[in-house]
C-alpha positions as CSV (number, residue, x, y, z in Angstrom):
1,X,-20.4,24.7,43.8
2,X,-20.3,25.8,40.2
3,X,-23.7,24.1,39.5
4,X,-25.5,25.8,42.4
5,X,-23.8,29.2,42.2
6,X,-23.0,30.1,38.6
7,X,-19.7,32.0,38.3
8,X,-21.2,34.6,36.0
9,X,-23.3,36.0,38.8
10,X,-21.5,37.9,41.7
11,X,-23.1,35.9,44.5
12,X,-20.5,36.7,47.2
13,X,-19.5,40.2,46.2
14,X,-20.8,41.8,49.5
15,X,-19.8,39.0,51.9
16,X,-16.8,37.9,53.9
17,X,-16.3,34.2,53.0
18,X,-14.8,31.5,55.2
19,X,-13.8,28.3,53.4
20,X,-11.7,25.2,53.9
21,X,-8.9,24.0,51.6
22,X,-11.3,22.2,49.3
23,X,-12.2,25.5,47.6
24,X,-8.7,26.6,46.6
25,X,-9.8,28.2,43.3
26,X,-12.7,30.1,44.8
27,X,-11.1,33.6,44.5
28,X,-10.5,33.1,40.8
29,X,-14.2,32.4,40.1
30,X,-16.2,34.4,42.6
31,X,-15.4,38.0,43.7
32,X,-15.9,38.6,47.4
33,X,-15.3,41.3,50.0
34,X,-12.7,39.2,51.8
35,X,-11.8,35.5,51.7
36,X,-10.6,33.6,54.7
37,X,-9.0,30.2,53.8
38,X,-6.3,28.3,55.7
39,X,-2.8,28.1,54.5
40,X,-1.7,24.7,53.4
41,X,1.7,23.4,54.5
42,X,4.0,23.0,51.4
43,X,4.9,19.5,50.4
44,X,8.2,18.1,51.8
45,X,10.9,17.3,49.3
46,X,13.9,15.1,49.6
47,X,16.2,18.1,50.2
48,X,14.0,20.3,52.4
49,X,11.3,20.0,55.0
50,X,8.8,22.8,54.5
51,X,7.0,24.2,57.5
52,X,4.6,27.1,58.1
53,X,6.0,30.1,59.9
54,X,4.5,31.2,63.3
55,X,2.3,33.9,61.7
56,X,0.7,31.4,59.3
57,X,0.2,28.9,62.1
58,X,-1.5,31.5,64.2
59,X,-3.7,32.5,61.3
60,X,-4.7,28.9,60.7
61,X,-5.5,28.4,64.4
62,X,-7.7,31.5,64.5
63,X,-9.7,30.2,61.5
64,X,-10.0,26.7,63.1
65,X,-11.3,28.3,66.3
66,X,-14.0,30.0,64.4
67,X,-14.8,26.9,62.2
68,X,-15.3,24.6,65.2
69,X,-18.7,26.2,66.0
70,X,-19.9,25.4,62.5
71,X,-18.6,21.8,62.7
72,X,-20.3,21.3,66.1
73,X,-23.6,22.7,64.6
74,X,-23.5,20.3,61.7
75,X,-22.7,17.4,64.0
76,X,-25.6,18.5,66.3
77,X,-28.0,18.6,63.4
78,X,-26.9,15.1,62.3
79,X,-28.4,13.8,65.6
80,X,-31.7,13.9,63.8
81,X,-31.6,10.7,61.8
82,X,-33.4,12.1,58.8
83,X,-30.2,14.0,57.8
84,X,-27.9,11.0,58.4
85,X,-29.8,8.3,56.5
86,X,-30.1,8.2,52.7
87,X,-32.5,10.8,51.5
88,X,-35.0,9.6,49.0
89,X,-37.0,12.8,48.8
90,X,-37.2,14.3,45.3
91,X,-38.7,17.7,46.0
92,X,-35.9,20.3,46.8
93,X,-38.4,22.4,48.7
94,X,-39.2,19.5,51.1
95,X,-35.5,18.8,51.5
96,X,-34.8,22.5,52.4
97,X,-37.7,22.4,54.9
98,X,-36.4,19.3,56.6
99,X,-32.9,20.8,56.9
100,X,-34.5,24.1,58.2
101,X,-36.5,22.2,60.8
102,X,-33.4,20.3,62.0
103,X,-31.4,23.5,62.2
104,X,-34.2,25.1,64.2
105,X,-34.4,22.2,66.6
106,X,-30.6,22.3,67.0
107,X,-30.7,26.0,67.7
108,X,-33.5,25.5,70.2
109,X,-31.4,23.0,72.2
110,X,-28.3,25.3,72.4
111,X,-28.1,27.0,75.7
112,X,-27.5,30.8,75.7
């Protein structure tokens, strides 16, 4: 992420950003309008079992319900084998065109 979007530039300043737990330090590097990231359940210790409260569980559920559409779209695009197999293309413009065509074909197959 840091290689593609340099932290010195305010890439996401005007956007609402939805991320998963893999981007925990995002808010420190990139300013954004609002950040939606799930709440991780604390680690259990020998003396206590930590659980999320009902409000946190509800918030995580709402984020998961929104994210499922993205996950289904990615899975649908992977039906086109060019995205699943090892990519040996060197030209980034061609790679972007291939991904764009697969996304367009997937969007074409989605029923309104």
